C-alpha positions in Angstrom: 0.0 0.0 0.0 2.3 2.7 -1.2 1.4 5.9 -3.1 3.7 8.1 -5.1 4.2 10.6 -2.1 5.0 8.1 0.6 8.6 6.9 1.2 9.5 3.3 0.7 9.9 2.5 4.4 9.1 -1.0 5.6 8.3 0.3 9.1 5.8 2.8 7.8 2.5 1.0 8.3 0.3 4.1 8.0 1.2 5.0 4.4 1.9 8.7 5.5 4.7 10.6 3.9 7.9 10.3 6.0 10.3 12.1 3.7 10.8 14.9 6.2 8.4 17.4 4.7 6.7 18.0 8.1 5.5 21.6 8.9 7.9 24.0 10.5 11.5 24.9 10.0 14.1 22.4 9.1 16.6 21.5 11.8 19.4 23.4 10.1 17.5 26.6 9.6 18.0 29.8 11.6 14.3 30.3 12.3 13.6 31.9 15.7 17.2 33.0 16.2 16.7 36.7 15.3 18.5 38.7 12.7 22.2 38.7 12.2 24.1 41.8 11.2 27.6 42.0 9.9 30.0 43.9 12.2 31.6 47.0 10.8 34.6 46.2 8.6 33.8 42.5 8.2 34.2 40.5 5.0 30.9 40.1 3.0 29.6 36.5 3.3 31.5 35.8 6.6 29.4 34.0 9.2 28.1 36.4 11.8 26.3 35.7 15.1 24.0 37.9 17.0 26.7 38.4 19.7 28.9 39.9 17.1 26.3 42.5 16.3 25.2 43.4 19.8 27.8 44.0 22.4 26.1 44.5 25.7 27.0 43.1 29.1 25.3 39.8 29.8 23.4 38.9 33.0 23.8 35.7 35.0 21.0 33.2 34.7 18.1 34.0 37.1 19.1 37.7 37.6 16.3 40.2 37.4 16.3 42.2 34.1 18.3 45.4 34.3 20.5 44.2 37.2 24.3 43.8 36.9 26.1 40.9 38.4 28.0 41.7 41.6 30.4 39.3 43.4 28.5 39.4 46.7 24.7 39.3 47.2 25.0 41.6 50.3 22.9 41.8 53.5 21.8 45.4 53.7 18.1 44.3 54.1 18.8 41.9 56.9 21.1 44.5 58.6 18.2 47.0 58.6 15.9 44.4 60.0 18.3 43.6 62.8 18.7 47.3 63.6 14.9 47.7 63.7 14.5 44.7 66.0 17.3 46.1 68.1 15.6 49.5 68.4 12.1 48.0 69.2 12.7 45.1 71.5 16.1 43.6 71.8 18.9 45.9 72.8 21.9 43.7 72.0 20.9 43.6 68.3 21.4 47.4 67.9 25.2 47.2 67.7 25.0 44.1 65.5 22.8 45.9 63.0 25.2 48.9 63.2 28.2 46.8 62.4 26.4 44.9 59.6 25.4 48.2 58.1 29.0 49.5 58.2 30.3 46.3 56.6 27.7 46.5 53.9 28.5 50.1 53.2 32.1 49.2 52.8 31.2 46.4 50.3 29.0 48.9 48.3 31.9 51.4 48.2 34.3 48.8 46.9 31.9 47.6 44.2 31.2 44.2 45.6 27.5 44.8 46.2 24.7 46.5 44.3 24.7 50.3 45.0 20.9 50.3 45.1 21.2 48.7 48.5 22.9 51.8 50.0 19.7 53.1 51.4 19.0 49.9 53.4 22.6 49.9 54.6 22.3 53.6 55.7 19.1 52.8 57.5 20.8 49.9 59.4 23.6 52.3 60.4 21.3 55.0 61.6 18.8 52.8 63.4 21.7 50.7 64.9 23.4 53.8 66.2 20.2 55.2 67.6 19.4 51.9 69.2 22.9 51.6 70.7 22.9 55.1 72.0 19.4 54.8 73.4 20.1 51.6 75.3 23.5 52.9 76.5 21.7 56.0 77.9 19.0 53.8 79.4 21.7 51.6 81.0 23.5 54.6 82.5 20.2 55.9 83.9 19.4 52.5 85.5 22.9 52.2 87.0 22.7 55.8 88.3 19.2 55.1 89.8 20.6 52.0 91.5 23.6 53.8 92.9 21.3 56.7 94.1 18.9 54.3 95.7 21.7 52.4 97.5 23.1 55.7 98.9 19.8 56.5 100.7 
């Protein structure tokens, strides 16, 4: 049961054409790859890839669009969170947030971390300093009160 369009394939039981004329691009076509442009000063007819035509920095896989890759992820957000917790309820976390904010600011200045995180690092420094100062002041007042109470 062969017709003039079907290939002579003994495994082809259906009689459909198996000569490779299926819809869509052929495997060796450049369909879907985008246009290619020759770089300035290149030889006509030389193979050109898209990366030759467009020279922009690449992003690592999974990075949000528009972000550049930095060696360190950074911890400006957690530093600000630790400083806030230190200010609100847990006095020992104030200096920890302050130190984390200072370390993160140094990393931003050296180019190891995204400069967009500078605001969070600055928030950690300010709140950590306020928290540390407030609780040091509170500790001095408590100690002075205890000493005054003992003198009576």
